[in-house]
TIRO-2110 file (N, C-alpha, C; in Angstrom, 1 decimal):
// TIRO-2110
0.8, -1.2, 0.0, N, 1, A
0.0, 0.0, 0.0, CA, 1, A
0.9, 1.2, 0.0, C, 1, A
0.6, 2.2, -0.8, N, 2, A
1.3, 3.5, -0.8, CA, 2, A
0.4, 4.6, -0.3, C, 2, A
1.0, 5.8, -0.1, N, 3, A
0.2, 6.9, 0.4, CA, 3, A
-1.0, 7.2, -0.5, C, 3, A
-0.8, 6.9, -1.8, N, 4, A
-1.9, 7.2, -2.8, CA, 4, A
-3.1, 6.3, -2.5, C, 4, A
-2.9, 5.1, -1.9, N, 5, A
-4.0, 4.2, -1.6, CA, 5, A
-4.5, 4.4, -0.2, C, 5, A
-3.8, 5.1, 0.6, N, 6, A
-4.2, 5.2, 2.0, CA, 6, A
-5.0, 6.5, 2.3, C, 6, A
-5.7, 6.5, 3.4, N, 7, A
-6.5, 7.7, 3.8, CA, 7, A
-5.5, 8.5, 4.6, C, 7, A
-5.7, 9.9, 4.5, N, 8, A
-4.8, 10.7, 5.3, CA, 8, A
-5.2, 10.6, 6.8, C, 8, A
-4.3, 11.0, 7.7, N, 9, A
-4.6, 11.0, 9.1, CA, 9, A
-6.0, 11.7, 9.4, C, 9, A
-6.8, 11.1, 10.2, N, 10, A
-8.1, 11.7, 10.5, CA, 10, A
-8.0, 13.0, 11.3, C, 10, A
-9.0, 13.8, 11.2, N, 11, A
-9.0, 15.0, 12.2, CA, 11, A
-9.3, 14.5, 13.6, C, 11, A
-9.1, 15.4, 14.5, N, 12, A
-9.4, 15.0, 15.9, CA, 12, A
-10.9, 14.9, 16.1, C, 12, A
-11.4, 13.9, 16.8, N, 13, A
-12.8, 13.8, 17.2, CA, 13, A
-13.1, 14.9, 18.2, C, 13, A
-14.4, 15.1, 18.5, N, 14, A
-14.8, 16.1, 19.5, CA, 14, A
-14.2, 15.7, 20.9, C, 14, A
-14.2, 14.4, 21.2, N, 15, A
-13.7, 14.0, 22.5, CA, 15, A
-12.2, 14.2, 22.5, C, 15, A
-11.5, 13.9, 21.5, N, 16, A
-10.0, 14.1, 21.4, CA, 16, A
-9.7, 15.6, 21.5, C, 16, A
-10.5, 16.4, 20.8, N, 17, A
-10.3, 17.9, 20.8, CA, 17, A
-10.4, 18.4, 22.2, C, 17, A
-11.4, 17.9, 23.0, N, 18, A
-11.6, 18.4, 24.3, CA, 18, A
-10.4, 18.0, 25.2, C, 18, A
-9.8, 16.9, 25.0, N, 19, A
-8.6, 16.5, 25.7, CA, 19, A
-7.4, 17.4, 25.4, C, 19, A
-7.2, 17.6, 24.1, N, 20, A
-6.1, 18.4, 23.6, CA, 20, A
-6.3, 19.9, 24.1, C, 20, A
-7.5, 20.4, 24.0, N, 21, A
-7.7, 21.8, 24.5, CA, 21, A
-7.5, 22.0, 26.0, C, 21, A
-7.5, 20.9, 26.7, N, 22, A
-7.2, 21.0, 28.2, CA, 22, A
-5.8, 21.0, 28.5, C, 22, A
-4.9, 20.8, 27.5, N, 23, A
-3.5, 20.8, 27.7, CA, 23, A
-3.0, 22.2, 28.0, C, 23, A
-2.1, 22.4, 28.9, N, 24, A
-1.4, 23.7, 29.1, CA, 24, A
-0.3, 23.9, 28.1, C, 24, A
0.1, 25.1, 28.0, N, 25, A
1.3, 25.4, 27.1, CA, 25, A
2.5, 24.6, 27.5, C, 25, A
2.7, 24.4, 28.9, N, 26, A
3.8, 23.6, 29.3, CA, 26, A
3.7, 22.2, 28.9, C, 26, A
2.5, 21.6, 29.0, N, 27, A
2.3, 20.2, 28.5, CA, 27, A
2.5, 20.1, 27.0, C, 27, A
2.1, 21.1, 26.3, N, 28, A
2.3, 21.0, 24.8, CA, 28, A
3.8, 21.1, 24.5, C, 28, A
4.5, 22.0, 25.3, N, 29, A
6.0, 22.1, 25.1, CA, 29, A
6.7, 20.7, 25.5, C, 29, A
6.1, 20.0, 26.5, N, 30, A
6.7, 18.7, 26.9, CA, 30, A
6.5, 17.7, 25.7, C, 30, A
5.3, 17.8, 25.1, N, 31, A
5.1, 16.9, 24.0, CA, 31, A
6.0, 17.2, 22.8, C, 31, A
6.2, 18.5, 22.5, N, 32, A
7.2, 18.9, 21.5, CA, 32, A
8.6, 18.4, 21.8, C, 32, A
9.0, 18.6, 23.1, N, 33, A
10.3, 18.1, 23.5, CA, 33, A
10.5, 16.6, 23.3, C, 33, A
9.4, 15.9, 23.7, N, 34, A
9.5, 14.4, 23.5, CA, 34, A
9.6, 14.1, 22.0, C, 34, A
8.9, 14.8, 21.2, N, 35, A
9.0, 14.5, 19.7, CA, 35, A
10.4, 14.8, 19.2, C, 35, A
11.0, 16.0, 19.7, N, 36, A
12.3, 16.4, 19.2, CA, 36, A
13.4, 15.4, 19.8, C, 36, A
13.1, 14.9, 21.0, N, 37, A
14.1, 13.9, 21.5, CA, 37, A
14.1, 12.6, 20.7, C, 37, A
13.1, 12.3, 20.0, N, 38, A
13.1, 11.1, 19.1, CA, 38, A
13.4, 11.4, 17.7, C, 38, A
13.9, 12.6, 17.4, N, 39, A
14.4, 12.9, 16.1, CA, 39, A
15.9, 13.1, 16.1, C, 39, A
16.6, 12.8, 15.0, N, 40, A
18.0, 13.0, 14.8, CA, 40, A
18.2, 13.6, 13.5, C, 40, A
19.5, 13.7, 13.0, N, 41, A
19.8, 14.2, 11.7, CA, 41, A
19.5, 13.2, 10.6, C, 41, A
19.0, 12.0, 10.9, N, 42, A
18.7, 11.0, 9.9, CA, 42, A
17.2, 11.0, 9.8, C, 42, A
16.7, 10.6, 8.6, N, 43, A
15.3, 10.6, 8.4, CA, 43, A
14.6, 9.4, 9.2, C, 43, A
13.5, 9.7, 9.8, N, 44, A
12.8, 8.7, 10.6, CA, 44, A
11.3, 8.9, 10.3, C, 44, A
10.6, 7.8, 10.2, N, 45, A
9.1, 7.8, 9.9, CA, 45, A
8.4, 8.6, 11.0, C, 45, A
7.5, 9.4, 10.6, N, 46, A
6.7, 10.2, 11.5, CA, 46, A
6.0, 9.3, 12.5, C, 46, A
5.4, 8.2, 12.0, N, 47, A
4.7, 7.3, 12.8, CA, 47, A
5.6, 6.7, 13.9, C, 47, A
6.9, 6.5, 13.6, N, 48, A
7.8, 6.0, 14.6, CA, 48, A
8.1, 7.1, 15.7, C, 48, A
8.3, 8.3, 15.2, N, 49, A
8.6, 9.4, 16.2, CA, 49, A
7.4, 9.6, 17.1, C, 49, A
6.2, 9.5, 16.5, N, 50, A
5.0, 9.7, 17.3, CA, 50, A
4.9, 8.5, 18.3, C, 50, A
5.0, 7.3, 17.8, N, 51, A
4.9, 6.1, 18.7, CA, 51, A
5.9, 6.1, 19.9, C, 51, A
7.2, 6.4, 19.6, N, 52, A
8.2, 6.4, 20.6, CA, 52, A
7.9, 7.6, 21.6, C, 52, A
7.4, 8.7, 21.1, N, 53, A
7.1, 9.8, 22.0, CA, 53, A
5.9, 9.6, 22.9, C, 53, A
4.9, 9.0, 22.3, N, 54, A
3.7, 8.6, 23.1, CA, 54, A
4.0, 7.6, 24.1, C, 54, A
4.9, 6.7, 23.9, N, 55, A
5.2, 5.7, 24.9, CA, 55, A
5.8, 6.3, 26.1, C, 55, A
6.6, 7.3, 25.9, N, 56, A
7.2, 8.1, 27.1, CA, 56, A
6.2, 9.0, 27.7, C, 56, A
5.4, 9.7, 26.9, N, 57, A
4.5, 10.7, 27.4, CA, 57, A
3.3, 10.0, 28.2, C, 57, A
2.9, 8.9, 27.7, N, 58, A
1.8, 8.2, 28.4, CA, 58, A
2.2, 7.9, 29.9, C, 58, A
3.4, 7.6, 30.0, N, 59, A
3.9, 7.3, 31.4, CA, 59, A
4.0, 8.6, 32.2, C, 59, A
4.0, 9.7, 31.5, N, 60, A
4.1, 11.0, 32.2, CA, 60, A
2.7, 11.8, 32.1, C, 60, A
1.6, 11.0, 32.3, N, 61, A
0.3, 11.5, 32.5, CA, 61, A
-0.4, 12.2, 31.3, C, 61, A
0.0, 11.9, 30.1, N, 62, A
-0.6, 12.4, 28.9, CA, 62, A
-1.5, 11.3, 28.3, C, 62, A
-2.0, 10.5, 29.1, N, 63, A
-2.9, 9.4, 28.6, CA, 63, A
-4.2, 10.1, 27.9, C, 63, A
-4.6, 9.6, 26.8, N, 64, A
-5.7, 10.1, 26.1, CA, 64, A
-5.4, 11.1, 25.0, C, 64, A
-4.2, 11.6, 25.0, N, 65, A
-3.8, 12.5, 23.9, CA, 65, A
-3.6, 11.6, 22.7, C, 65, A
-4.3, 11.8, 21.6, N, 66, A
-4.2, 10.9, 20.4, CA, 66, A
-2.9, 11.1, 19.6, C, 66, A
-2.6, 10.1, 18.9, N, 67, A
-1.5, 10.1, 18.0, CA, 67, A
-1.6, 11.2, 16.9, C, 67, A
-2.8, 11.5, 16.5, N, 68, A
-3.0, 12.5, 15.5, CA, 68, A
-2.5, 13.9, 16.0, C, 68, A
-2.7, 14.1, 17.3, N, 69, A
-2.3, 15.4, 17.9, CA, 69, A
-0.7, 15.5, 17.8, C, 69, A
-0.1, 14.4, 18.2, N, 70, A
1.4, 14.3, 18.1, CA, 70, A
1.8, 14.6, 16.6, C, 70, A
1.1, 14.0, 15.7, N, 71, A
1.5, 14.3, 14.3, CA, 71, A
1.2, 15.7, 13.9, C, 71, A
0.2, 16.3, 14.4, N, 72, A
0.0, 17.8, 14.2, CA, 72, A
1.1, 18.6, 14.8, C, 72, A
1.6, 18.2, 15.9, N, 73, A
2.7, 18.9, 16.5, CA, 73, A
4.0, 18.8, 15.7, C, 73, A
4.2, 17.7, 15.1, N, 74, A
5.3, 17.5, 14.2, CA, 74, A
5.2, 18.5, 13.0, C, 74, A
4.0, 18.6, 12.4, N, 75, A
3.8, 19.6, 11.4, CA, 75, A
4.1, 21.0, 11.8, C, 75, A
3.7, 21.3, 13.0, N, 76, A
4.0, 22.6, 13.6, CA, 76, A
5.5, 22.8, 13.7, C, 76, A
6.3, 21.8, 14.1, N, 77, A
7.7, 21.9, 14.3, CA, 77, A
8.4, 22.1, 12.9, C, 77, A
7.8, 21.4, 11.9, N, 78, A
8.3, 21.6, 10.5, CA, 78, A
8.0, 23.1, 10.1, C, 78, A
6.8, 23.6, 10.3, N, 79, A
6.5, 24.9, 10.0, CA, 79, A
7.4, 25.9, 10.6, C, 79, A
7.8, 25.7, 11.9, N, 80, A
8.7, 26.5, 12.6, CA, 80, A
10.2, 26.4, 12.1, C, 80, A
10.4, 25.4, 11.2, N, 81, A
11.8, 25.3, 10.7, CA, 81, A
12.7, 24.5, 11.6, C, 81, A
12.2, 23.8, 12.6, N, 82, A
13.0, 23.0, 13.6, CA, 82, A
13.3, 21.7, 13.0, C, 82, A
12.3, 21.1, 12.3, N, 83, A
12.4, 19.8, 11.6, CA, 83, A
12.3, 20.0, 10.1, C, 83, A
12.9, 19.1, 9.4, N, 84, A
12.7, 19.0, 7.9, CA, 84, A
11.8, 17.8, 7.7, C, 84, A
11.1, 17.9, 6.6, N, 85, A
10.2, 16.7, 6.3, CA, 85, A
10.3, 16.3, 4.9, C, 85, A
10.0, 15.0, 4.7, N, 86, A
9.9, 14.4, 3.3, CA, 86, A
8.6, 13.6, 3.3, C, 86, A
7.9, 13.7, 2.2, N, 87, A
6.6, 13.1, 2.0, CA, 87, A
5.5, 14.0, 2.5, C, 87, A
4.3, 13.5, 2.5, N, 88, A
3.1, 14.3, 2.9, CA, 88, A
2.8, 14.1, 4.4, C, 88, A
3.0, 15.1, 5.1, N, 89, A
2.8, 15.0, 6.6, CA, 89, A
1.4, 14.7, 7.0, C, 89, A
0.5, 14.7, 6.1, N, 90, A
-0.9, 14.3, 6.4, CA, 90, A
-1.1, 12.8, 6.5, C, 90, A
0.0, 12.1, 6.2, N, 91, A
0.0, 10.6, 6.3, CA, 91, A
1.3, 10.3, 7.1, C, 91, A
1.0, 10.1, 8.4, N, 92, A
2.2, 9.9, 9.3, CA, 92, A
3.0, 8.6, 8.9, C, 92, A
2.3, 7.6, 8.3, N, 93, A
3.0, 6.4, 8.0, CA, 93, A
3.8, 6.5, 6.7, C, 93, A
3.6, 7.6, 6.0, N, 94, A
4.3, 7.8, 4.7, CA, 94, A
5.1, 9.1, 4.6, C, 94, A
5.5, 9.5, 5.7, N, 95, A
6.3, 10.8, 5.8, CA, 95, A
7.4, 10.6, 6.8, C, 95, A
8.4, 11.4, 6.6, N, 96, A
9.6, 11.3, 7.5, CA, 96, A
10.0, 12.7, 7.9, C, 96, A
10.7, 12.7, 9.0, N, 97, A
11.3, 14.0, 9.5, CA, 97, A
12.7, 13.8, 10.1, C, 97, A
13.4, 14.8, 10.2, N, 98, A
14.7, 14.8, 10.8, CA, 98, A
14.9, 16.2, 11.3, C, 98, A
15.9, 16.4, 12.2, N, 99, A
16.3, 17.7, 12.7, CA, 99, A
16.9, 18.4, 11.5, C, 99, A
16.6, 19.7, 11.5, N, 100, A
17.2, 20.5, 10.4, CA, 100, A
18.7, 20.4, 10.4, C, 100, A
19.2, 20.3, 9.2, N, 101, A
20.7, 20.0, 9.1, CA, 101, A
21.5, 21.1, 9.8, C, 101, A
21.2, 22.4, 9.6, N, 102, A
22.0, 23.4, 10.2, CA, 102, A
21.7, 23.5, 11.8, C, 102, A
20.7, 22.8, 12.2, N, 103, A
20.5, 22.7, 13.7, CA, 103, A
21.4, 21.7, 14.3, C, 103, A
22.0, 20.8, 13.5, N, 104, A
22.9, 19.7, 14.0, CA, 104, A
24.3, 20.2, 14.1, C, 104, A
24.6, 21.3, 13.5, N, 105, A
26.0, 21.8, 13.5, CA, 105, A
26.5, 22.2, 14.8, C, 105, A
END
């Protein structure tokens, strides 16, 4: 299966949105930091970065925050120029990210 055959990541449900809206700025920063901690200068699948980050965060009281939100945060980090991306970020299984090259210097 390729990204052409797959459905894009779904939007947040109303229930998920209420969970995410309850997060503080500090908690969102923690999620971003966990995502960045799972990125290097080498390309890594977005789904892997999300999965590894969620495994750590769930232990740190972020239970219920959906994978789609983590994927949205990756898109935000790409928009900010912190991460580089390859592929369509609307498909976490078919896209990759890495730390920006000049950020590794």
